[in-house]
Steps between C-alpha positions, in 0.01 A plus 500: 500500500289268287350770278348358183695731266755710690811418697651695791757633256226683305439854626124463446501203745556752780252761369223466760367701795300454819195589289560186295527293818167642620323465165625156399678311779255558787193392299692197369603403854147539638344304214761224527444459876121492460517255210744274688310502830148504360411789732296801389690757709838521669687686770797701375787526747765730363820668606647828382498520119251214477257723687560792265426273205185367666375847601549618141336194345204479738423871485486507121348159423157442664474147360831408658404670828185286516723190517685618815310466827778639721833672446760501774768759424817436700749789484331679211722736305417866541662834447386778729725775372861585433745247636827627653 
């Protein structure tokens, strides 16, 4: 809600996808935690969509993946076929 240029009333404010979360938010979260704690690696504990974002980010960004020593995926989202 504290975007530097847009407000929630602007249509572009809402123009984002899970790809953006994986490409920008996950790396920012990981780097912030490591910078704040002074650790070199962290354990990611995620739930549902947070896991999807982490799987996407870690599988496409080797530098980011090297900063995560363990990922615990609780209730990961998955689609196995057509849903009734």
